[in-house]
C-alpha positions, 0 to 999 in steps of 0.5 A: 489481462490486468488494467493499465495502472501505475501503482506506487507504494511508499512507506514512511518513515523509511527508518524507525526504531522499535520504539517508534513503530507506531508511526509506520504509514503505507501510502498507495497511489494508483493512476489509471492509464487505461481507456476505461473507468476502473473499479480499483477494488482497493479493499481487495488489494494485497500487501506483501511484506518480505514476500508474505501477505499482510493480513493486517492490511486487509483490516486497515484498508477496509476501515477509514476514509475512502475516496469515491474514485477508488470504485470508479477511477476515470482514465487519466486520473489518480487516487491516493490512500494512506493507512497507519500500520504501526507494528502491524506492518512489521516488527522485526529489526532489519530491512524489509521489502513492501509491495502492493498489488492492485487489480493484478498490477504490482508496485515497485518495492518500497523499503523500511528499516527497523533499527534494533532497540 
């Protein structure tokens, strides 16, 4: 059984042009609603873009600053992480759905629109 987590995913900005893809940033917030301290294993989380696993996410989340609470999040606390994904998130014009799974718990979908050049 997965831990009781509240996982929220946001992609900003929510609408970009093909020329401004470099600004796409993924924000993840995880709240521990369980009674035990949890190792979120955020570096092992799965980001899905239009239902397909993003391999770029594994590189992005594995690098950069890390909050120590990611490996020991006490009950009732939350932690946030953000990674600039740019065109590593998505390149094709249209509306795209992005979901993250942390410790078996999925976020609600976030949406990003890539406008044609």
